[in-house]
MINUPA-115813 format. One line per field, with one value per atom (N, C-alpha, C): residue number from 1; x, y, z; atom name. Coordinates in pm, 1 decimal. Layout:
i = NUM  ...
u = X  ...
v = Y  ...
w = Z  ...
at = CA  ...
REM end
This chain:
i = 1  1  1  2  2  2  3  3  3  4  4  4  5  5  5  6  6  6  7  7  7  8  8  8  9  9  9  10  10  10  11  11  11  12  12  12  13  13  13  14  14  14  15  15  15  16  16  16  17  17  17  18  18  18  19  19  19  20  20  20  21  21  21  22  22  22  23  23  23  24  24  24  25  25  25  26  26  26  27  27  27  28  28  28  29  29  29  30  30  30  31  31  31  32  32  32  33  33  33  34  34  34  35  35  35  36  36  36  37  37  37  38  38  38  39  39  39  40  40  40  41  41  41  42  42  42  43  43  43  44  44  44  45  45  45  46  46  46  47  47  47  48  48  48  49  49  49  50  50  50  51  51  51  52  52  52  53  53  53  54  54  54  55  55  55  56  56  56  57  57  57  58  58  58  59  59  59  60  60  60  61  61  61  62  62  62  63  63  63  64  64  64  65  65  65  66  66  66  67  67  67  68  68  68  69  69  69  70  70  70  71  71  71  72  72  72  73  73  73  74  74  74  75  75  75  76  76  76  77  77  77  78  78  78  79  79  79  80  80  80  81  81  81  82  82  82  83  83  83  84  84  84  85  85  85  86  86  86  87  87  87  88  88  88  89  89  89  90  90  90  91  91  91  92  92  92  93  93  93  94  94  94  95  95  95  96  96  96  97  97  97  98  98  98  99  99  99  100  100  100  101  101  101  102  102  102  103  103  103  104  104  104  105  105  105  106  106  106  107  107  107  108  108  108  109  109  109  110  110  110  111  111  111  112  112  112  113  113  113  114  114  114  115  115  115  116  116  116  117  117  117  118  118  118  119  119  119  120  120  120  121  121  121  122  122  122  123  123  123  124  124  124  125  125  125  126  126  126  127  127  127  128  128  128  129  129  129  130  130  130  131  131  131  132  132  132  133  133  133  134  134  134  135  135  135  136  136  136  137  137  137  138  138  138  139  139  139  140  140  140  141  141  141  142  142  142  143  143  143  144  144  144  145  145  145  146  146  146  147  147  147  148  148  148  149  149  149  150  150  150  151  151  151  152  152  152  153  153  153  154  154  154  155  155  155  156  156  156  157  157  157  158  158  158  159  159  159  160  160  160  161  161  161  162  162  162  163  163  163  164  164  164  165  165  165  166  166  166  167  167  167  168  168  168  169  169  169  170  170  170  171  171  171  172  172  172  173  173  173  174  174  174  175  175  175  176  176  176  177  177  177  178  178  178  179  179  179  180  180  180  181  181  181  182  182  182  183  183  183  184  184  184  185  185  185  186  186  186  187  187  187  188  188  188  189  189  189  190  190  190  191  191  191  192  192  192  193  193  193  194  194  194  195  195  195  196  196  196  197  197  197  198  198  198  199  199  199  200  200  200  201  201  201  202  202  202  203  203  203  204  204  204  205  205  205  206  206  206  207  207  207  208  208  208  209  209  209  210  210  210  211  211  211  212  212  212  213  213  213  214  214  214  215  215  215  216  216  216  217  217  217
u = 11254.4  11336.4  11250.4  11297.8  11222.7  11216.4  11106.2  11093.5  11154.1  11210.9  11263.8  11170.6  11190.9  11103.8  11133.6  11034.0  11050.8  11151.5  11214.0  11321.0  11279.1  11148.8  11110.6  11122.8  11147.1  11166.9  11308.9  11403.6  11543.0  11587.5  11670.7  11703.9  11834.2  11874.7  11999.5  11969.8  11915.6  11873.6  11990.0  12108.8  12223.7  12248.9  12219.7  12245.7  12128.0  12007.5  11885.5  11866.5  11922.2  11912.2  11773.1  11707.7  11576.6  11476.6  11499.8  11407.0  11436.0  11544.9  11580.5  11481.6  11452.0  11360.4  11422.4  11338.0  11387.6  11432.8  11532.8  11586.8  11486.3  11499.5  11416.0  11456.1  11369.6  11403.1  11542.0  11619.1  11759.4  11776.5  11884.3  11924.8  11978.0  11983.2  12025.8  12158.6  12259.3  12389.9  12378.7  12300.4  12281.5  12204.0  12105.4  12027.2  12115.3  12208.3  12300.8  12389.7  12434.2  12517.0  12438.5  12309.3  12226.1  12209.0  12185.9  12171.1  12299.7  12413.1  12541.4  12556.4  12515.3  12525.2  12430.5  12309.5  12217.4  12275.0  12341.9  12405.8  12517.0  12589.5  12696.8  12639.9  12526.8  12464.5  12415.0  12354.3  12315.0  12434.9  12546.8  12668.5  12721.3  12711.6  12756.5  12675.3  12542.0  12455.5  12482.0  12507.9  12532.1  12673.2  12766.0  12904.5  12928.0  12845.2  12864.6  12800.5  12881.9  12829.9  12808.3  12902.9  12888.6  12945.0  12895.9  12948.3  12919.0  13013.3  12987.2  13021.6  12955.1  12980.1  12924.0  12977.0  12915.4  12807.8  12699.5  12597.3  12555.2  12510.4  12448.7  12312.5  12208.6  12070.7  12008.4  11958.5  11894.5  11748.8  11658.2  11516.8  11470.4  11343.6  11291.3  11294.1  11306.8  11314.5  11457.4  11552.3  11692.3  11763.0  11696.4  11759.1  11849.1  11970.9  12066.0  12103.5  12097.1  12140.9  12249.2  12340.0  12448.3  12443.0  12522.7  12526.9  12610.4  12593.0  12669.6  12574.6  12607.1  12530.8  12604.1  12530.1  12584.0  12493.3  12552.3  12473.7  12531.2  12441.8  12481.8  12375.8  12419.9  12324.6  12295.6  12173.4  12063.3  11971.9  11940.3  11831.0  11857.3  11979.3  12004.5  12071.8  12015.2  12068.8  12038.3  12125.7  12107.2  12153.0  12066.0  12098.9  12107.7  12228.9  12251.3  12276.2  12181.9  12192.4  12287.7  12326.7  12419.9  12368.3  12460.5  12425.8  12323.6  12221.8  12118.1  11994.6  12002.4  11886.4  11830.0  11712.2  11659.4  11590.4  11646.0  11587.5  11684.5  11627.7  11705.5  11624.1  11688.7  11623.3  11700.0  11627.6  11691.5  11613.4  11685.1  11627.6  11686.6  11600.1  11647.3  11646.3  11630.6  11625.0  11484.3  11384.9  11244.5  11167.7  11193.9  11117.7  11210.5  11164.5  11230.2  11155.3  11229.1  11168.8  11227.7  11142.6  11187.8  11147.9  11245.4  11222.0  11247.4  11148.4  11161.2  11161.7  11279.5  11292.9  11238.0  11223.3  11171.2  11024.0  10947.2  10803.4  10765.5  10865.5  10843.7  10749.8  10785.3  10701.1  10782.0  10717.4  10782.2  10693.5  10753.0  10682.3  10759.1  10685.2  10748.4  10672.8  10745.8  10682.7  10778.8  10726.8  10812.0  10915.9  11036.9  11141.6  11096.9  11022.1  10976.4  10883.4  10826.1  10737.0  10812.4  10943.9  11026.3  11116.4  11145.1  11242.4  11378.3  11410.3  11539.2  11552.5  11440.5  11446.1  11531.1  11535.5  11617.0  11765.1  11802.7  11943.3  11985.8  11895.3  11934.1  11867.5  11822.5  11768.1  11841.4  11947.4  12027.2  11950.6  11832.4  11756.5  11681.4  11669.6  11597.8  11680.3  11612.4  11676.7  11642.6  11740.9  11715.5  11677.6  11713.1  11678.7  11528.0  11453.5  11308.3  11236.5  11302.9  11235.1  11327.4  11450.0  11545.5  11563.3  11609.8  11631.0  11751.0  11843.6  11959.4  11916.3  11954.8  11926.3  12055.6  12054.4  12176.0  12212.6  12340.3  12387.5  12473.5  12520.0  12610.9  12754.2  12778.8  12913.0  12943.5  13038.2  13064.9  13118.6  13165.3  13217.5  13108.7  12986.1  12874.0  12765.0  12719.2  12611.5  12491.3  12378.1  12255.7  12149.8  12091.0  11990.2  11865.0  11753.1  11624.7  11549.3  11499.6  11425.3  11284.9  11186.7  11046.3  10964.5  10878.9  10789.6  10663.3  10644.7  10528.1  10395.7  10398.4  10276.7  10247.2  10347.0  10331.3  10382.4  10320.5  10370.3  10370.1  10286.5  10282.3  10411.7  10495.3  10622.1  10727.7  10701.3  10793.4  10903.1  10996.8  11105.3  11238.0  11339.8  11473.8  11567.5  11653.4  11755.7  11891.0  11958.9  12089.8  12199.1  12294.0  12401.5  12534.0  12605.7  12733.3  12843.2  12963.4  13082.4  13156.1  13201.0  13278.3  13415.6  13451.8  13576.0  13626.0  13734.5  13785.7  13820.9  13849.1  13889.1  13774.5  13650.3  13532.8  13458.6  13367.6  13293.2  13225.8  13247.5  13189.4  13227.2  13331.7  13377.1  13292.2  13212.7  13124.5  13138.6  13124.3  13122.9  12988.9  12910.3  12781.3  12803.4  12753.8  12771.0  12652.5  12535.3  12416.2  12292.4  12179.0  12055.8  11952.8  11862.2  11746.4  11622.5  11534.3  11408.6  11291.4  11185.8  11061.8  10950.9  10871.0  10759.6  10636.8  10527.8  10408.8  10346.8  10384.1  10337.3  10439.0  10541.0  10647.4  10730.3  10733.7  10825.9  10966.6  11061.4  11194.7  11300.0  11391.7  11505.9  11631.7  11745.4  11868.7  11970.0  12039.7  12147.8  12273.2  12380.0  12510.8  12606.2  12680.5  12771.3  12916.2  12994.5  13138.9  13206.9  13337.2  13416.4  13359.9  13321.9  13267.6  13375.6  13338.5  13427.9  13351.1  13409.4  13342.7  13406.7  13324.2  13377.0  13423.1  13378.2  13419.5  13333.4  13386.3  13305.8  13186.1  13068.2  12946.7  12866.1  12846.4  12770.4  12620.8  12544.9  12399.4  12338.6  12408.2  12357.6  12348.1  12417.4  12410.8  12271.1  12187.0  12054.9  11944.2  11982.4  11885.8  11859.1  11747.0  11711.2  11629.7  11627.6  11554.9  11420.0  11316.0  11179.8  11152.8  11122.1  11102.3  10959.1  10867.9  10727.7  10699.4  10601.8  10565.0  10534.8  10577.8  10564.5  10625.5  10743.3  10808.0  10809.7  10771.3  10778.0  10920.9  10945.3  11080.9  11132.5  11262.6  11323.7  11327.2  11372.6  11373.2  11488.6  11521.1  11625.6  11667.3
v = 8978.0  9089.3  9193.0  9244.8  9349.4  9473.2  9543.2  9667.0  9778.9  9875.2  9991.4  10108.3  10212.1  10327.9  10405.3  10478.2  10562.4  10671.5  10731.0  10828.0  10951.3  10986.2  11104.9  11083.8  10960.6  10936.2  10894.4  10919.9  10890.3  10966.5  10904.8  10969.6  10920.9  10979.2  10945.4  10903.0  10781.9  10738.0  10725.9  10700.7  10680.0  10799.1  10918.1  11037.6  11073.1  11036.4  11061.7  11209.4  11295.9  11438.4  11491.2  11432.3  11483.7  11471.3  11377.1  11357.3  11450.8  11526.1  11613.2  11728.2  11772.0  11884.9  12012.0  12099.5  12226.0  12313.2  12395.9  12482.0  12590.3  12642.0  12753.9  12875.7  12978.8  13097.7  13149.6  13175.4  13209.7  13355.8  13384.1  13521.0  13580.6  13713.6  13775.6  13723.8  13706.6  13659.3  13518.6  13433.1  13296.7  13297.5  13387.2  13396.4  13437.9  13530.0  13572.3  13456.4  13376.0  13259.8  13159.9  13139.7  13048.0  13097.7  13227.5  13282.7  13265.3  13282.0  13262.3  13117.6  13023.5  12882.1  12847.8  12905.4  12881.8  12936.0  13050.0  13107.1  13016.4  12953.1  12861.7  12740.1  12689.0  12573.9  12613.0  12731.8  12781.3  12787.8  12841.4  12854.5  12717.3  12619.0  12483.0  12426.1  12434.7  12376.3  12441.1  12571.5  12641.8  12619.4  12582.5  12561.6  12422.2  12327.1  12188.1  12170.0  12168.4  12145.0  11996.3  11914.1  11768.9  11704.9  11586.4  11509.8  11362.0  11278.7  11135.7  11092.6  10989.7  10940.3  10799.8  10725.4  10599.5  10631.5  10555.0  10578.3  10448.3  10462.8  10352.7  10401.8  10335.9  10375.6  10275.0  10325.7  10241.2  10281.0  10182.8  10215.8  10201.7  10227.2  10228.3  10089.1  9985.1  9849.0  9804.2  9894.0  9860.6  9794.3  9780.8  9721.4  9825.3  9786.8  9878.2  9830.8  9922.7  9898.5  9999.1  9960.2  10049.0  10074.7  10171.2  10201.2  10323.1  10374.0  10488.0  10603.2  10720.0  10841.7  10927.7  10978.9  11072.9  11194.4  11314.1  11437.8  11536.5  11606.0  11712.8  11822.3  11940.6  12051.0  12114.1  12163.2  12161.3  12040.5  11978.0  11882.2  11741.3  11708.7  11573.5  11490.8  11373.1  11285.4  11140.6  11050.8  10908.6  10825.3  10733.7  10637.3  10500.6  10453.4  10322.0  10223.6  10132.6  10042.4  9926.1  9861.6  9749.4  9638.7  9557.0  9445.4  9355.1  9317.5  9231.4  9305.4  9439.6  9520.5  9582.1  9540.2  9580.0  9716.1  9812.2  9945.1  10049.4  10155.5  10269.9  10395.6  10498.2  10627.1  10731.8  10807.9  10906.4  11037.6  11148.4  11280.8  11342.7  11387.2  11436.1  11588.0  11655.8  11801.0  11853.3  11772.2  11811.7  11719.0  11589.6  11492.2  11385.4  11324.4  11206.6  11082.6  10983.1  10859.7  10742.0  10654.6  10530.4  10416.0  10339.8  10227.0  10097.8  10010.9  9879.7  9776.4  9725.8  9632.6  9494.5  9465.4  9333.6  9320.2  9425.3  9418.8  9505.6  9560.2  9643.4  9760.1  9832.5  9943.7  10072.9  10182.9  10314.2  10413.5  10486.5  10593.5  10723.4  10831.7  10958.0  11073.6  11171.1  11288.9  11407.1  11531.3  11650.0  11658.0  11700.1  11715.2  11809.4  11913.6  12010.3  11951.6  11834.4  11768.1  11676.4  11673.0  11584.1  11664.9  11614.3  11682.0  11698.8  11610.5  11620.7  11749.5  11814.5  11939.9  12043.9  12039.4  12135.6  12116.5  11994.9  11963.6  11980.3  11957.6  11956.0  12066.0  12170.8  12287.0  12411.4  12454.6  12568.9  12699.8  12706.4  12831.2  12852.5  12747.8  12761.0  12841.5  12919.1  12999.7  12939.8  12873.9  12805.2  12899.9  13026.3  13120.7  13136.7  13096.3  13110.3  12987.0  12870.9  12749.8  12654.0  12700.4  12617.5  12661.5  12570.2  12598.7  12519.0  12586.5  12518.5  12438.9  12312.2  12225.5  12205.7  12242.3  12232.3  12085.3  12053.4  11915.8  11894.9  12004.8  11992.0  11969.0  11963.0  11942.6  12056.1  12144.9  12259.4  12221.9  12097.8  12055.4  12001.2  11987.5  11932.2  12038.3  12060.1  12154.3  12075.7  12095.3  12026.3  12129.0  12117.0  12210.9  12135.4  12173.9  12111.6  12199.7  12140.1  12214.3  12156.2  12245.9  12204.1  12321.1  12295.2  12398.5  12399.2  12502.2  12502.5  12507.2  12553.0  12558.5  12425.1  12336.6  12207.4  12095.7  12072.2  11969.3  11830.2  11810.4  11678.1  11645.5  11746.3  11721.8  11665.7  11668.6  11608.7  11703.8  11647.6  11723.5  11655.1  11734.8  11680.7  11753.9  11678.9  11736.6  11698.0  11797.0  11775.1  11789.2  11697.8  11697.8  11723.1  11822.2  11859.5  11853.6  11820.3  11837.5  11960.9  12041.5  12158.8  12112.6  12152.4  12106.5  12215.5  12279.6  12394.1  12357.5  12231.0  12189.5  12154.4  12163.4  12127.4  12253.1  12240.5  12356.9  12434.0  12566.5  12655.3  12613.5  12534.7  12492.7  12384.1  12314.0  12209.6  12080.7  11969.0  11837.5  11772.2  11739.2  11674.7  11533.1  11508.3  11377.6  11285.3  11346.5  11266.7  11348.3  11283.2  11354.5  11261.9  11324.0  11254.7  11313.3  11228.8  11278.2  11204.5  11278.4  11226.2  11262.4  11163.2  11198.7  11232.5  11264.0  11309.6  11199.8  11072.9  10961.5  10922.9  11009.8  10985.4  10861.7  10820.1  10715.3  10773.3  10701.7  10755.2  10652.4  10692.9  10610.4  10697.4  10640.8  10714.9  10695.8  10803.7  10795.3  10856.6  10780.8  10827.7  10820.2  10927.0  10934.1  10913.0  10863.0  10849.2  10859.9  10883.4  10895.7  11001.7  11117.0  11225.1  11281.7  11303.9  11364.7  11475.2  11594.3  11710.2  11750.1  11807.0  11860.2  11755.8  11633.2  11526.2  11531.7  11486.4  11486.4  11391.7  11442.2  11361.2  11390.4  11288.8  11305.9  11306.0  11379.3  11380.6  11241.9  11158.0  11022.6  10941.2  10986.0  10915.0  10920.3  11010.2  11029.0  10978.5  10889.6  10820.1  10682.7  10624.9  10494.6  10418.6  10289.1  10201.9  10167.6  10191.7  10165.7  10014.9  9952.8  9807.4  9764.3  9860.2  9825.2  9763.1  9675.5  9615.6  9726.2  9702.5  9803.1  9934.8  9923.1  10033.5  10161.9  10267.0  10398.0  10447.0  10564.4  10618.3  10635.8  10617.3  10629.2  10775.2  10795.5  10929.4  11012.0  11012.6  11095.4  11032.3
w = 9302.4  9348.0  9417.6  9529.9  9597.7  9510.3  9519.7  9445.2  9526.3  9460.6  9531.0  9509.3  9587.3  9576.5  9450.3  9402.4  9284.9  9314.0  9207.5  9228.3  9304.0  9304.5  9379.2  9529.0  9574.5  9716.7  9749.9  9657.4  9685.5  9809.1  9897.4  10022.7  10080.2  10190.6  10258.8  10400.9  10421.2  10552.8  10649.6  10599.3  10686.6  10777.0  10729.2  10810.6  10900.1  10858.0  10935.3  10967.3  10884.6  10913.0  10882.6  10782.8  10745.5  10858.8  10950.3  11060.2  11177.0  11170.3  11281.5  11292.5  11415.2  11430.8  11377.3  11324.0  11273.4  11388.7  11363.6  11467.1  11504.3  11626.9  11668.9  11588.3  11583.4  11506.1  11538.7  11434.8  11453.1  11490.5  11562.4  11588.5  11458.6  11447.6  11321.8  11268.7  11353.2  11306.1  11248.0  11316.2  11266.6  11135.7  11127.1  11004.4  10887.6  10914.5  10809.3  10765.6  10862.6  10829.9  10745.5  10779.9  10702.8  10559.7  10542.6  10408.5  10328.6  10396.7  10329.7  10283.8  10369.4  10333.2  10218.7  10219.7  10108.3  9978.3  9986.9  9868.1  9817.8  9910.5  9870.6  9798.6  9847.9  9781.9  9643.6  9632.8  9500.4  9407.9  9460.7  9380.2  9339.5  9429.9  9398.0  9282.0  9293.0  9190.2  9054.2  9055.2  8929.3  8876.6  8965.2  8922.7  8865.8  8905.9  8861.8  8724.6  8623.0  8488.0  8463.2  8510.3  8500.9  8626.9  8658.7  8771.4  8748.4  8788.4  8798.4  8940.3  8988.3  9123.6  9136.4  9231.5  9271.1  9373.7  9373.5  9474.5  9541.1  9665.3  9738.9  9784.8  9742.0  9772.6  9868.2  9980.0  10080.5  10094.2  10084.2  10095.9  10240.4  10263.1  10400.3  10463.6  10382.6  10434.7  10462.8  10437.9  10463.7  10347.7  10233.6  10116.0  10050.3  10018.6  9957.3  9817.4  9722.7  9586.0  9552.6  9466.2  9427.5  9277.7  9233.1  9091.5  9062.2  8940.4  8891.9  8861.7  8915.7  8891.6  8789.6  8693.1  8594.8  8591.2  8600.8  8603.9  8504.0  8435.7  8344.0  8351.6  8390.4  8402.5  8266.8  8249.6  8346.6  8330.0  8442.1  8445.4  8398.5  8359.4  8309.6  8418.4  8445.6  8548.8  8511.3  8548.9  8517.5  8636.7  8679.9  8783.3  8716.4  8696.3  8636.7  8750.0  8772.8  8887.0  8859.3  8968.4  8963.5  8872.3  8826.7  8739.5  8807.7  8732.7  8786.4  8834.3  8840.6  8879.4  8751.7  8708.4  8576.8  8577.7  8649.4  8658.9  8606.1  8550.9  8505.1  8532.3  8584.8  8607.3  8528.5  8447.0  8360.2  8365.9  8382.6  8366.9  8241.4  8149.7  8019.8  8009.1  8122.3  8121.4  8141.2  8110.1  8125.0  8218.5  8207.0  8284.6  8341.7  8449.0  8504.6  8456.6  8412.9  8364.2  8439.3  8490.1  8551.1  8460.2  8415.9  8326.0  8401.6  8405.8  8468.5  8356.4  8326.2  8214.4  8246.9  8375.6  8413.4  8377.4  8402.3  8374.5  8254.5  8186.3  8066.9  8096.6  8198.9  8241.7  8243.9  8205.0  8202.2  8276.5  8370.1  8440.3  8417.4  8399.7  8362.1  8427.0  8481.4  8539.6  8530.5  8535.1  8521.7  8633.4  8599.9  8699.9  8811.0  8773.8  8872.4  8977.0  8948.9  9044.4  9138.9  9128.1  9209.4  9300.4  9421.6  9507.0  9440.1  9346.4  9277.6  9198.3  9169.4  9096.1  9165.7  9299.4  9374.3  9347.9  9309.4  9287.5  9143.0  9050.4  8908.8  8827.7  8896.0  8825.8  8873.7  8802.5  8846.3  8853.3  8790.6  8791.0  8922.3  9003.6  9130.0  9230.3  9313.3  9416.7  9552.4  9614.2  9740.4  9853.0  9841.0  9947.4  9960.5  9856.1  9857.0  9910.6  9905.2  9951.5  10025.3  10056.5  10127.8  10271.6  10355.1  10496.5  10544.1  10612.5  10668.0  10791.2  10795.4  10909.5  10986.6  11113.6  11194.3  11215.6  11193.9  11207.4  11330.9  11391.2  11504.7  11463.5  11332.6  11279.3  11182.7  11216.6  11129.1  10992.5  10976.5  10846.2  10754.9  10808.0  10731.3  10718.7  10596.1  10568.4  10516.4  10581.9  10543.3  10507.6  10390.2  10344.1  10302.5  10360.5  10328.5  10229.6  10123.8  10021.9  10010.3  10016.6  10007.6  9956.5  9862.1  9810.5  9896.4  9981.5  10069.9  9994.7  9869.6  9790.5  9722.0  9720.9  9654.9  9745.3  9860.2  9951.6  9890.0  9786.9  9723.2  9648.9  9625.8  9557.7  9652.1  9781.5  9877.3  9922.9  9997.6  10059.1  10029.6  10003.1  9986.8  10082.7  10150.0  10236.3  10178.1  10125.1  10062.6  10167.8  10165.9  10264.0  10191.6  10237.8  10178.9  10284.4  10240.6  10323.6  10273.4  10366.2  10326.7  10280.5  10159.2  10097.2  10004.2  10042.7  9966.5  9823.4  9796.4  9663.0  9571.2  9619.7  9541.0  9495.8  9399.3  9349.8  9462.9  9465.7  9567.2  9709.0  9721.6  9854.0  9917.7  9836.3  9888.2  9808.8  9879.2  9816.5  9848.0  9745.3  9768.4  9820.1  9940.4  10005.7  9978.7  9961.5  9935.8  9965.4  9973.6  10005.4  10068.8  10143.5  10200.9  10136.1  10087.7  10031.7  10092.7  10111.0  10167.0  10071.0  10028.9  9942.1  10026.5  9961.2  10033.0  10118.5  10092.1  10174.2  10282.4  10299.7  10398.1  10366.8  10241.3  10199.9  10196.8  10253.3  10271.1  10230.8  10143.4  10107.0  10111.5  10077.8  10099.5  9988.7  9952.8  9856.0  9916.8  9914.3  9960.0  9841.9  9817.2  9703.3  9745.1  9652.1  9671.7  9535.7  9537.3  9413.7  9319.5  9376.5  9295.0  9202.8  9077.7  8979.4  8907.7  8905.6  8847.3  8715.0  8627.1  8501.7  8403.2  8417.7  8327.0  8200.4  8086.8  7964.1  7977.4  7947.8  7952.3  7826.0  7744.4  7620.2  7649.2  7568.0  7584.7  7564.1  7491.4  7467.9  7597.0  7702.8  7831.1  7891.1  7841.4  7899.6  7807.1  7718.5  7634.4  7692.8  7654.9  7707.3  7603.7  7619.2  7527.3  7586.6  7510.6  7556.3  7551.3  7664.8  7667.1  7639.7  7623.9  7608.6  7471.7  7463.7  7335.0  7233.0  7109.9  7005.5  7054.4  7114.5  7184.6  7104.6  7173.8  7113.7  7119.3  7061.0  7057.9  7198.9  7216.8  7349.7  7391.8  7519.0  7575.7  7527.0  7407.6  7350.0  7225.6
at = N  CA  C  N  CA  C  N  CA  C  N  CA  C  N  CA  C  N  CA  C  N  CA  C  N  CA  C  N  CA  C  N  CA  C  N  CA  C  N  CA  C  N  CA  C  N  CA  C  N  CA  C  N  CA  C  N  CA  C  N  CA  C  N  CA  C  N  CA  C  N  CA  C  N  CA  C  N  CA  C  N  CA  C  N  CA  C  N  CA  C  N  CA  C  N  CA  C  N  CA  C  N  CA  C  N  CA  C  N  CA  C  N  CA  C  N  CA  C  N  CA  C  N  CA  C  N  CA  C  N  CA  C  N  CA  C  N  CA  C  N  CA  C  N  CA  C  N  CA  C  N  CA  C  N  CA  C  N  CA  C  N  CA  C  N  CA  C  N  CA  C  N  CA  C  N  CA  C  N  CA  C  N  CA  C  N  CA  C  N  CA  C  N  CA  C  N  CA  C  N  CA  C  N  CA  C  N  CA  C  N  CA  C  N  CA  C  N  CA  C  N  CA  C  N  CA  C  N  CA  C  N  CA  C  N  CA  C  N  CA  C  N  CA  C  N  CA  C  N  CA  C  N  CA  C  N  CA  C  N  CA  C  N  CA  C  N  CA  C  N  CA  C  N  CA  C  N  CA  C  N  CA  C  N  CA  C  N  CA  C  N  CA  C  N  CA  C  N  CA  C  N  CA  C  N  CA  C  N  CA  C  N  CA  C  N  CA  C  N  CA  C  N  CA  C  N  CA  C  N  CA  C  N  CA  C  N  CA  C  N  CA  C  N  CA  C  N  CA  C  N  CA  C  N  CA  C  N  CA  C  N  CA  C  N  CA  C  N  CA  C  N  CA  C  N  CA  C  N  CA  C  N  CA  C  N  CA  C  N  CA  C  N  CA  C  N  CA  C  N  CA  C  N  CA  C  N  CA  C  N  CA  C  N  CA  C  N  CA  C  N  CA  C  N  CA  C  N  CA  C  N  CA  C  N  CA  C  N  CA  C  N  CA  C  N  CA  C  N  CA  C  N  CA  C  N  CA  C  N  CA  C  N  CA  C  N  CA  C  N  CA  C  N  CA  C  N  CA  C  N  CA  C  N  CA  C  N  CA  C  N  CA  C  N  CA  C  N  CA  C  N  CA  C  N  CA  C  N  CA  C  N  CA  C  N  CA  C  N  CA  C  N  CA  C  N  CA  C  N  CA  C  N  CA  C  N  CA  C  N  CA  C  N  CA  C  N  CA  C  N  CA  C  N  CA  C  N  CA  C  N  CA  C  N  CA  C  N  CA  C  N  CA  C  N  CA  C  N  CA  C  N  CA  C  N  CA  C  N  CA  C  N  CA  C  N  CA  C  N  CA  C  N  CA  C  N  CA  C  N  CA  C  N  CA  C  N  CA  C  N  CA  C  N  CA  C  N  CA  C  N  CA  C  N  CA  C  N  CA  C  N  CA  C  N  CA  C  N  CA  C  N  CA  C  N  CA  C  N  CA  C  N  CA  C  N  CA  C  N  CA  C  N  CA  C  N  CA  C  N  CA  C  N  CA  C  N  CA  C  N  CA  C  N  CA  C  N  CA  C  N  CA  C  N  CA  C  N  CA  C  N  CA  C  N  CA  C  N  CA  C  N  CA  C  N  CA  C  N  CA  C  N  CA  C  N  CA  C  N  CA  C  N  CA  C  N  CA  C  N  CA  C  N  CA  C  N  CA  C
REM end
């Protein structure tokens, strides 16, 4: 089976927005509009207590895997891949863990070291490290988040559709992430459901390593 990229390089290649050039310095009115949009994204992240969605992940080689995404703020996320893919990615509020059941391997790193931290950490203020990327479509909002002091953490470009019926008037469509080695993959969401009951047990996992230590919850 082909290997897929680690979760810190999850991305939305289908939109290719992350590769778009940054806009020239904005006029004051445009800058105000960008700040308003960043505030809306902040409001969205803080308004979403739970979410489930189907996802399709495409890596830089064009391989696509599907699965179920479960999110619970703050910091809890689970990528359950399609049947036959022996991988699981879980964020437990503090760290992201990738479990490969095929080779009995576990990798773990702080959520703050991943581009996903911009999406699953409601305490972050996007106005300090986010930038609106013009898409040419007024119904689509694209925001790029990158810590200039920590370029090794990579970049994430979150893509939203404006939707009055969704939290803060936005519907998360997916995201593009680039790691420090420019590895790029893509996640596109569908069937988003907000405010659904999600138990903390959804973010536990079974350690496959020999003499397995306690699981991540």
